[in-house]
N, C-alpha and C positions, 0 to 999 in steps of 0.2 A: 739774485739771479740777474744776469745782464739783459738789457733790453734787446729786442729783436733788431737785427741789422737790415737796413734797407738794401735792396738789390744794388750791386755795383757801388757800394760805399767804400771809400779809401781812407787809409790812415792819414790824419791831418797834422801829425806831430812835426815840428820844424826840426830838420836834421842839419841844416847849414844856412848861413846868411852870408851873402857876398858883401864885403865892406865897400867894394868899388861901385857896384851897380845897385846896392840896397835890395837885391832880389832875395826872396825867401824861398828855400827849397824844402818842400814837404816830403815825407817818407814815401807815400803813394803805394804802399803794400795794401792788399785787401784788408779791410777792417773786420775784426771779430767781435768788437764790443763798442759801446758808446759811453763816453765819460758823462756821468750824470751832472757834474758841475758845470762844464762848458759846452757839452754837446758834440765835441769832436769825436770823429771815428778813431779807433785805436787798433793797431795790428797786434799780434801776439808779442812782438818784441817791445812795444811801447806801452802796453797796458800794465798797470800795477794792481795786484789782487790783495785785498784786505785779508790777512790771515784769520781774522775772527769771523767775518760774515761772508767772505768770498766775493764781495762786490768789486767790480773793476772800476778804475779811475786813472786819470793821467797824472804825471808827476807835477804838473803846474797847479792842480787843484787840491785843496784840502779835503780830506775824507773824514766825515764825522760818523763813526761807526755806531750804530744803535746798541751793539753789545757793550761798547765802552761806557755808554751812558747808564746802562742797566747795572754794570759792575760797580759804578761809583756810589 
């Protein structure tokens, strides 16, 4: 189960980087979950759901599923 989202939390995934100004542009859509690995807010488009346990995480963090450990 995903952790509860704080009011007015926004997706923090980087969608673009300017090579000229070195400015980072974040997604800024409303967050629907929080990555347990890094703590960043994730919108529906940027969250990855584990097919085994249903936990959401971002593409930058490794997800260690408890179901995989039990199956091994």
